[in-house]
GUDODO-353442 format. One record per residue (C-alpha): x, y, z; residue number from 0. Coordinates in steps of 0.2 Angstrom, whole numbers, plus 5000, padded with zeros to 4 digits. Layout:
BEGIN
[atom [X,Y,Z],NUM]
...
This chain:
BEGIN
[atom [5088,4495,5168],0]
[atom [5090,4513,5174],1]
[atom [5091,4526,5160],2]
[atom [5092,4542,5171],3]
[atom [5104,4548,5184],4]
[atom [5099,4561,5197],5]
[atom [5113,4570,5208],6]
[atom [5108,4581,5222],7]
[atom [5117,4596,5228],8]
[atom [5109,4602,5245],9]
[atom [5116,4620,5246],10]
[atom [5110,4637,5243],11]
[atom [5116,4655,5246],12]
[atom [5100,4657,5257],13]
[atom [5084,4648,5259],14]
[atom [5068,4655,5250],15]
[atom [5053,4657,5261],16]
[atom [5043,4644,5251],17]
[atom [5057,4631,5249],18]
[atom [5054,4614,5258],19]
[atom [5068,4604,5248],20]
[atom [5082,4596,5257],21]
[atom [5095,4610,5257],22]
[atom [5106,4621,5268],23]
[atom [5116,4636,5268],24]
[atom [5132,4635,5257],25]
[atom [5150,4636,5264],26]
[atom [5167,4630,5256],27]
[atom [5170,4618,5270],28]
[atom [5153,4610,5267],29]
[atom [5156,4609,5249],30]
[atom [5173,4600,5251],31]
[atom [5166,4587,5263],32]
[atom [5150,4584,5253],33]
[atom [5159,4582,5236],34]
[atom [5171,4570,5243],35]
[atom [5157,4559,5249],36]
[atom [5146,4561,5234],37]
[atom [5160,4556,5222],38]
[atom [5162,4540,5233],39]
[atom [5144,4536,5232],40]
[atom [5144,4539,5213],41]
[atom [5158,4526,5212],42]
[atom [5146,4513,5219],43]
[atom [5132,4517,5206],44]
[atom [5131,4502,5195],45]
[atom [5142,4502,5179],46]
[atom [5130,4492,5169],47]
[atom [5117,4505,5164],48]
[atom [5120,4517,5149],49]
[atom [5112,4532,5155],50]
[atom [5103,4544,5143],51]
[atom [5100,4558,5155],52]
[atom [5109,4566,5169],53]
[atom [5100,4579,5180],54]
[atom [5110,4589,5194],55]
[atom [5097,4597,5205],56]
[atom [5096,4605,5222],57]
[atom [5097,4616,5232],58]
[atom [5107,4627,5220],59]
[atom [5121,4617,5211],60]
[atom [5129,4632,5204],61]
[atom [5132,4639,5221],62]
[atom [5147,4627,5221],63]
[atom [5164,4633,5216],64]
[atom [5168,4632,5197],65]
[atom [5182,4619,5201],66]
[atom [5171,4609,5213],67]
[atom [5156,4607,5202],68]
[atom [5166,4604,5186],69]
[atom [5176,4591,5195],70]
[atom [5161,4582,5200],71]
[atom [5153,4582,5182],72]
[atom [5170,4575,5175],73]
[atom [5170,4562,5189],74]
[atom [5152,4557,5184],75]
[atom [5156,4555,5165],76]
[atom [5173,4546,5169],77]
[atom [5165,4533,5180],78]
[atom [5148,4530,5172],79]
[atom [5142,4527,5154],80]
[atom [5131,4538,5144],81]
[atom [5123,4537,5127],82]
[atom [5130,4547,5113],83]
[atom [5115,4559,5112],84]
[atom [5114,4561,5131],85]
[atom [5105,4575,5140],86]
[atom [5114,4583,5155],87]
[atom [5104,4596,5164],88]
[atom [5110,4607,5179],89]
[atom [5099,4619,5189],90]
[atom [5105,4636,5191],91]
[atom [5100,4652,5199],92]
[atom [5104,4670,5193],93]
[atom [5117,4677,5205],94]
[atom [5127,4661,5206],95]
[atom [5133,4660,5188],96]
[atom [5145,4670,5177],97]
[atom [5154,4667,5161],98]
[atom [5168,4658,5168],99]
[atom [5157,4645,5177],100]
[atom [5145,4643,5162],101]
[atom [5159,4640,5150],102]
[atom [5167,4627,5162],103]
[atom [5150,4618,5164],104]
[atom [5148,4618,5145],105]
[atom [5166,4611,5143],106]
[atom [5163,4598,5156],107]
[atom [5148,4590,5147],108]
[atom [5133,4600,5153],109]
[atom [5121,4603,5138],110]
[atom [5105,4609,5146],111]
[atom [5102,4622,5160],112]
[atom [5087,4626,5170],113]
[atom [5087,4643,5177],114]
[atom [5076,4648,5192],115]
[atom [5071,4665,5187],116]
[atom [5053,4663,5195],117]
[atom [5048,4681,5190],118]
[atom [5054,4697,5181],119]
[atom [5046,4708,5194],120]
[atom [5058,4713,5208],121]
[atom [5045,4715,5221],122]
[atom [5039,4697,5218],123]
[atom [5057,4691,5219],124]
[atom [5060,4701,5235],125]
[atom [5045,4693,5243],126]
[atom [5050,4675,5238],127]
[atom [5067,4678,5246],128]
[atom [5077,4676,5229],129]
[atom [5095,4683,5229],130]
[atom [5093,4691,5211],131]
[atom [5084,4705,5203],132]
[atom [5075,4704,5186],133]
[atom [5090,4712,5176],134]
[atom [5102,4699,5184],135]
[atom [5090,4685,5178],136]
[atom [5090,4692,5160],137]
[atom [5109,4693,5161],138]
[atom [5110,4675,5166],139]
[atom [5100,4669,5152],140]
[atom [5110,4679,5139],141]
[atom [5126,4673,5147],142]
[atom [5120,4655,5145],143]
[atom [5117,4658,5126],144]
[atom [5134,4666,5124],145]
[atom [5142,4651,5131],146]
[atom [5135,4640,5117],147]
[atom [5121,4631,5127],148]
[atom [5107,4628,5115],149]
[atom [5095,4620,5127],150]
[atom [5090,4633,5140],151]
[atom [5075,4632,5152],152]
[atom [5067,4645,5162],153]
[atom [5057,4641,5178],154]
[atom [5043,4653,5183],155]
[atom [5031,4654,5198],156]
[atom [5013,4662,5198],157]
[atom [5001,4665,5212],158]
[atom [5014,4675,5221],159]
[atom [5007,4686,5235],160]
[atom [5004,4703,5227],161]
[atom [5004,4697,5209],162]
[atom [4991,4701,5197],163]
[atom [4987,4695,5179],164]
[atom [4996,4710,5171],165]
[atom [5012,4707,5181],166]
[atom [5011,4688,5176],167]
[atom [5008,4693,5158],168]
[atom [5024,4704,5158],169]
[atom [5034,4690,5166],170]
[atom [5029,4678,5152],171]
[atom [5031,4690,5138],172]
[atom [5049,4695,5145],173]
[atom [5053,4676,5146],174]
[atom [5048,4672,5128],175]
[atom [5058,4687,5122],176]
[atom [5074,4679,5128],177]
[atom [5070,4664,5117],178]
[atom [5072,4649,5129],179]
[atom [5068,4632,5123],180]
[atom [5059,4627,5138],181]
[atom [5047,4636,5151],182]
[atom [5040,4628,5167],183]
[atom [5026,4637,5176],184]
[atom [5023,4632,5194],185]
[atom [5009,4638,5206],186]
[atom [5017,4644,5222],187]
[atom [5016,4631,5236],188]
[atom [5014,4634,5254],189]
[atom [5023,4618,5262],190]
[atom [5023,4614,5280],191]
[atom [5040,4618,5288],192]
[atom [5043,4633,5277],193]
[atom [5044,4651,5283],194]
[atom [5029,4655,5272],195]
[atom [5019,4641,5281],196]
[atom [5025,4646,5298],197]
[atom [5018,4664,5296],198]
[atom [5002,4660,5286],199]
[atom [4994,4652,5301],200]
[atom [4975,4651,5299],201]
[atom [4976,4659,5282],202]
[atom [4981,4642,5274],203]
[atom [4967,4633,5266],204]
[atom [4962,4618,5256],205]
[atom [4972,4611,5241],206]
[atom [4970,4618,5224],207]
[atom [4973,4609,5207],208]
[atom [4985,4615,5195],209]
[atom [5002,4607,5198],210]
[atom [5017,4610,5210],211]
[atom [5030,4623,5214],212]
[atom [5048,4625,5208],213]
[atom [5052,4611,5198],214]
[atom [5038,4599,5202],215]
[atom [5048,4585,5194],216]
[atom [5064,4591,5203],217]
[atom [5054,4588,5219],218]
[atom [5051,4570,5212],219]
[atom [5069,4569,5208],220]
[atom [5076,4573,5225],221]
[atom [5061,4569,5237],222]
[atom [5049,4558,5227],223]
[atom [5035,4570,5231],224]
[atom [5020,4571,5220],225]
[atom [5008,4582,5228],226]
[atom [4995,4596,5226],227]
[atom [4996,4613,5233],228]
[atom [4987,4625,5245],229]
[atom [4978,4640,5238],230]
[atom [4989,4654,5233],231]
[atom [4989,4671,5243],232]
[atom [4987,4689,5240],233]
[atom [4997,4702,5249],234]
[atom [4989,4719,5250],235]
[atom [5003,4730,5257],236]
[atom [5019,4721,5262],237]
[atom [5035,4731,5261],238]
[atom [5045,4719,5251],239]
[atom [5062,4727,5253],240]
[atom [5060,4726,5272],241]
[atom [5055,4708,5271],242]
[atom [5070,4704,5261],243]
[atom [5081,4712,5273],244]
[atom [5073,4702,5288],245]
[atom [5076,4686,5278],246]
[atom [5094,4690,5275],247]
[atom [5096,4694,5294],248]
[atom [5086,4679,5299],249]
[atom [5076,4691,5310],250]
[atom [5061,4679,5313],251]
[atom [5053,4690,5326],252]
[atom [5051,4704,5313],253]
[atom [5047,4692,5299],254]
[atom [5032,4685,5309],255]
[atom [5026,4703,5314],256]
[atom [5027,4708,5295],257]
[atom [5017,4693,5290],258]
[atom [5004,4694,5303],259]
[atom [5000,4712,5306],260]
[atom [4984,4717,5298],261]
[atom [4981,4700,5291],262]
[atom [4991,4705,5275],263]
[atom [4992,4687,5268],264]
[atom [4975,4681,5262],265]
[atom [4969,4668,5250],266]
[atom [4969,4673,5232],267]
[atom [4953,4670,5223],268]
[atom [4954,4654,5213],269]
[atom [4947,4662,5198],270]
[atom [4963,4673,5197],271]
[atom [4974,4658,5198],272]
[atom [4965,4650,5184],273]
[atom [4966,4666,5174],274]
[atom [4985,4666,5176],275]
[atom [4987,4648,5171],276]
[atom [4975,4649,5157],277]
[atom [4984,4664,5150],278]
[atom [5001,4655,5151],279]
[atom [4994,4640,5141],280]
[atom [4986,4651,5127],281]
[atom [5000,4663,5126],282]
[atom [5014,4650,5126],283]
[atom [5005,4640,5113],284]
[atom [5004,4656,5102],285]
[atom [5023,4657,5103],286]
[atom [5025,4639,5097],287]
[atom [5028,4631,5114],288]
[atom [5021,4614,5115],289]
[atom [5011,4611,5132],290]
[atom [5018,4594,5135],291]
[atom [5015,4592,5153],292]
[atom [5003,4601,5166],293]
[atom [5017,4613,5171],294]
[atom [5029,4612,5156],295]
[atom [5031,4620,5139],296]
[atom [5044,4617,5126],297]
[atom [5048,4620,5108],298]
[atom [5048,4605,5097],299]
[atom [5062,4592,5101],300]
[atom [5066,4601,5118],301]
[atom [5055,4591,5130],302]
[atom [5065,4588,5146],303]
[atom [5069,4570,5143],304]
[atom [5074,4567,5161],305]
[atom [5058,4572,5167],306]
[atom [5048,4563,5154],307]
[atom [5056,4547,5160],308]
[atom [5049,4550,5177],309]
[atom [5032,4553,5170],310]
[atom [5033,4537,5161],311]
[atom [5039,4528,5177],312]
[atom [5055,4524,5169],313]
[atom [5069,4518,5181],314]
[atom [5082,4530,5188],315]
[atom [5097,4531,5200],316]
[atom [5099,4544,5213],317]
[atom [5115,4550,5221],318]
[atom [5117,4563,5235],319]
[atom [5108,4568,5251],320]
[atom [5090,4563,5251],321]
[atom [5091,4557,5233],322]
[atom [5079,4543,5228],323]
[atom [5081,4529,5216],324]
[atom [5068,4518,5207],325]
[atom [5074,4501,5201],326]
[atom [5065,4484,5198],327]
[atom [5049,4491,5205],328]
[atom [5057,4497,5221],329]
[atom [5060,4515,5227],330]
[atom [5075,4518,5238],331]
[atom [5077,4534,5249],332]
[atom [5094,4541,5254],333]
[atom [5096,4548,5272],334]
[atom [5092,4567,5272],335]
[atom [5104,4570,5287],336]
[atom [5120,4578,5280],337]
[atom [5131,4572,5295],338]
[atom [5124,4554,5293],339]
[atom [5126,4554,5274],340]
[atom [5144,4559,5275],341]
[atom [5148,4547,5290],342]
[atom [5139,4532,5282],343]
[atom [5147,4533,5265],344]
[atom [5165,4537,5271],345]
[atom [5163,4521,5282],346]
[atom [5159,4511,5267],347]
[atom [5140,4508,5271],348]
[atom [5125,4512,5261],349]
[atom [5116,4529,5263],350]
[atom [5099,4521,5260],351]
[atom [5087,4523,5274],352]
[atom [5071,4517,5267],353]
[atom [5064,4507,5253],354]
[atom [5047,4502,5247],355]
[atom [5040,4491,5233],356]
[atom [5029,4500,5220],357]
[atom [5020,4485,5213],358]
[atom [5002,4479,5210],359]
[atom [4989,4492,5212],360]
[atom [5001,4505,5218],361]
[atom [5011,4503,5202],362]
[atom [4995,4505,5192],363]
[atom [4989,4520,5201],364]
[atom [5006,4529,5199],365]
[atom [5007,4525,5181],366]
[atom [4989,4532,5178],367]
[atom [4992,4549,5187],368]
[atom [5009,4552,5182],369]
[atom [5004,4547,5164],370]
[atom [4990,4559,5164],371]
[atom [5002,4574,5169],372]
[atom [5007,4573,5151],373]
[atom [4995,4581,5139],374]
[atom [4996,4567,5127],375]
[atom [4989,4556,5141],376]
[atom [4991,4537,5144],377]
[atom [4993,4526,5129],378]
[atom [4981,4512,5133],379]
[atom [4989,4499,5122],380]
[atom [5006,4502,5129],381]
[atom [4998,4502,5147],382]
[atom [4991,4485,5143],383]
[atom [5007,4477,5137],384]
[atom [5017,4484,5152],385]
[atom [5005,4480,5166],386]
[atom [4995,4466,5159],387]
[atom [4979,4475,5163],388]
[atom [4965,4484,5152],389]
[atom [4964,4501,5160],390]
[atom [4947,4505,5153],391]
[atom [4941,4489,5161],392]
[atom [4950,4491,5178],393]
[atom [4944,4509,5180],394]
[atom [4928,4509,5171],395]
[atom [4918,4517,5184],396]
[atom [4931,4531,5188],397]
[atom [4933,4535,5169],398]
[atom [4915,4535,5166],399]
[atom [4912,4548,5180],400]
[atom [4927,4559,5174],401]
[atom [4921,4558,5156],402]
[atom [4903,4564,5162],403]
[atom [4911,4578,5172],404]
[atom [4921,4584,5156],405]
[atom [4938,4581,5165],406]
[atom [4944,4566,5154],407]
[atom [4943,4560,5136],408]
[atom [4948,4546,5125],409]
[atom [4957,4552,5110],410]
[atom [4961,4543,5094],411]
[atom [4953,4527,5102],412]
[atom [4969,4524,5112],413]
[atom [4974,4539,5122],414]
[atom [4967,4543,5139],415]
[atom [4970,4561,5143],416]
[atom [4964,4576,5152],417]
[atom [4953,4589,5144],418]
[atom [4957,4607,5146],419]
[atom [4945,4608,5161],420]
[atom [4953,4592,5167],421]
[atom [4971,4600,5167],422]
[atom [4964,4615,5177],423]
[atom [4956,4602,5190],424]
[atom [4969,4589,5188],425]
[atom [4970,4584,5207],426]
[atom [4951,4580,5206],427]
[atom [4956,4568,5192],428]
[atom [4971,4560,5201],429]
[atom [4962,4557,5217],430]
[atom [4950,4545,5208],431]
[atom [4965,4533,5204],432]
[atom [4974,4534,5220],433]
């Protein structure tokens, strides 16, 4: 029985250079048509489950008008059942929220917010194509606190071209000073189809290991994508303000020249990436944050329950463009074409365009590498009860090799988990079970 509901809002003010999520540029006309369609799809979600979590992701959900987004949230709570202690998260970007909108979100039932800060360095924000400055990011967090929201998450990116360890330290220190309950740290990804990928050309190299960009689980929510990431990059002398201006004007010819001249984007030394990640782990732990998943840290009792359900291979329903659902061992994929989505639902048909059975060895593989993303690891006894297989027997060879390499360990006789070294080289572990 599904316990989580994901709702996708596929609009942004503008597209960031690294983003490969299903999203487009916002307009009031698109909002009206999409929300009408989305609410009809939600009416078709089974009324049987009592959901314990709701996650509204994107895109940028808070780009919607205050009236539009709160009407959608009320529609969800009116037509579907939620547990008394539910968790309801909305993703937000600084520059798209104010006191009025935050108060309306809180009043309509949202009790958790995930704010896409990414960096407290304006040059890095310019490079990424973000619409906000660092002071606006700080203001957004403080406004959320004033609203009464107790569960506030901040998302950060490291491995940004031009970033060094000192800049990363300042971003983390500033983040902690704002007293969020949850912090996500994602290494920058260069994904095919993005502006960054298009202009990197031959400077894109092999995959590295430490997790996935901007809400890796958000990617699982809306795209069911669980992937590694190419090496991060170093920018020696890019004019960030000029680049941001080009992005805003969609001046692709000038963008391409900026990226290519003098080979300005180069692979960042892997040791520097590891240094940033290592510092994040040690610093955040020193500030009482629990490192509960490869890329996620939280104060006690503030783990993201919605994402934990994904890592536990719990069932979930998805609504909206490109949303995925996982029910009874089968994963369903909604169309990622906006016109097709609207036309299909308004004509009374299903937006699902693909489905696949995740059973047998495929289910076992998924359970292992998703479970190992959690720092507590895979509970061997629970695994055996759920899948009817002894994991240590089924994967004896792989586990032995990884133990000898110092990447994995068995703790308390019942937990198969990554070592500190294994967390840094997690993709090398996951590939063994795929």
